[in-house]
C-alpha positions as CSV (number, residue, x, y, z in Angstrom):
1,Q,-22.2,-22.7,-30.7
2,V,-19.2,-21.6,-28.9
3,H,-16.8,-20.2,-32.1
4,L,-13.2,-19.9,-30.9
5,V,-10.3,-18.2,-33.4
6,E,-6.6,-18.1,-32.5
7,S,-4.2,-15.5,-33.3
8,G,-0.4,-14.6,-31.9
9,G,1.6,-17.4,-33.3
10,G,5.2,-17.1,-34.8
11,L,8.8,-17.8,-34.8
12,V,10.2,-16.9,-31.8
13,Q,14.2,-17.3,-30.6
14,P,14.8,-19.9,-27.5
15,G,14.4,-17.7,-24.6
16,G,11.6,-15.5,-26.0
17,S,8.4,-14.9,-25.6
18,L,4.5,-15.3,-26.7
19,R,1.8,-14.3,-26.2
20,L,-1.3,-16.2,-27.8
21,S,-4.7,-15.0,-28.2
22,C,-8.4,-16.4,-28.2
23,A,-11.1,-14.6,-29.2
24,A,-14.8,-16.3,-28.1
25,S,-18.1,-15.7,-29.9
26,G,-21.5,-17.4,-30.0
27,S,-22.8,-18.9,-26.9
28,T,-19.6,-17.4,-24.7
29,A,-22.5,-16.8,-21.8
30,G,-22.0,-21.0,-21.4
31,I,-18.9,-21.4,-21.0
32,N,-17.7,-23.5,-17.9
33,S,-14.2,-23.5,-18.6
34,M,-11.2,-22.8,-21.4
35,G,-7.8,-24.3,-21.9
36,W,-4.7,-25.0,-24.5
37,Y,-3.8,-27.9,-26.0
38,R,-0.6,-28.5,-28.4
39,Q,0.6,-31.1,-30.8
40,A,3.5,-31.2,-32.6
41,P,4.2,-32.8,-35.6
42,G,3.5,-37.0,-35.3
43,K,2.4,-37.0,-31.6
44,E,-1.2,-36.2,-29.5
45,R,-2.6,-33.4,-28.8
46,D,-2.0,-32.4,-25.5
47,L,-3.1,-30.5,-22.4
48,V,-0.9,-26.9,-22.0
49,A,-3.4,-25.4,-19.9
50,S,-6.9,-24.5,-18.4
51,I,-8.8,-22.4,-15.9
52,T,-11.9,-22.5,-15.0
53,R,-14.9,-19.2,-14.7
54,D,-13.6,-18.9,-11.3
55,G,-10.1,-18.3,-11.9
56,L,-8.8,-21.6,-10.8
57,T,-5.7,-22.9,-13.6
58,N,-4.0,-26.2,-14.5
59,L,-0.8,-26.0,-16.2
60,A,1.2,-29.7,-17.5
61,A,4.5,-30.0,-16.2
62,S,7.0,-29.1,-19.0
63,V,5.3,-25.5,-19.0
64,K,5.2,-24.7,-14.9
65,G,6.8,-21.6,-14.0
66,R,7.2,-20.9,-17.8
67,F,3.5,-20.1,-19.1
68,T,0.3,-18.1,-17.7
69,I,-3.0,-18.8,-19.2
70,S,-5.6,-16.5,-18.3
71,S,-9.6,-15.0,-19.8
72,D,-11.7,-12.4,-19.5
73,N,-14.9,-12.0,-17.5
74,P,-17.4,-12.9,-19.0
75,W,-15.7,-15.5,-21.5
76,N,-15.0,-13.1,-24.0
77,T,-10.4,-13.6,-25.0
78,L,-8.4,-16.6,-23.8
79,Y,-4.6,-15.8,-23.4
80,L,-1.7,-17.9,-23.1
81,Q,1.6,-15.7,-22.1
82,M,4.6,-17.7,-23.0
83,N,8.1,-17.1,-21.8
84,S,11.7,-18.9,-21.6
85,L,10.3,-20.5,-24.7
86,K,12.4,-23.9,-25.7
87,P,12.9,-25.7,-29.2
88,E,10.2,-28.9,-28.1
89,D,7.6,-26.2,-27.5
90,T,7.2,-25.8,-30.8
91,A,3.4,-27.2,-32.1
92,V,0.5,-26.1,-33.2
93,Y,-1.3,-24.4,-30.4
94,Y,-5.0,-24.6,-30.0
95,C,-7.9,-23.0,-28.2
96,T,-10.8,-25.0,-26.2
97,A,-14.0,-24.5,-24.3
98,V,-16.6,-26.3,-22.5
99,A,-20.2,-24.9,-22.3
100,N,-23.1,-25.8,-20.7
101,W,-24.1,-29.7,-21.6
102,N,-19.8,-30.6,-21.6
103,T,-20.3,-29.2,-25.0
104,R,-16.4,-28.6,-26.2
105,S,-15.5,-26.4,-29.4
106,W,-12.1,-25.7,-31.2
107,G,-10.5,-23.3,-32.1
108,Q,-8.2,-23.9,-35.6
109,G,-4.9,-23.5,-34.3
110,T,-2.4,-21.1,-34.7
111,Q,1.4,-22.0,-35.0
112,V,4.5,-21.5,-32.9
113,T,8.2,-22.2,-33.7
114,V,11.0,-22.1,-31.9
115,S,14.4,-21.5,-33.7
116,S,17.2,-19.7,-33.6
């Protein structure tokens, strides 16, 4: 019932910055939390950051101090500000939302490539 579309991915040099956006539509009033996952080639999809409806955030240790997650209230757009990017940040980044009755929705993903 929640539809998510990511944007903002691309190619950036090490040390550069990028901002990802996730546009939410559908039953957004029922969203309890949103977040970002990423998946590198041949690796598992891992949580990068999450945010609750009251603004509490959680960041993976590998991105703490470099990435910031934020969202509109009511839920409309989710953001991931990425600074001091490293080659190991290269991955497909996925937006996700958890709504009423523990229903999870996923976006299609956006590619982030960090290379010089």
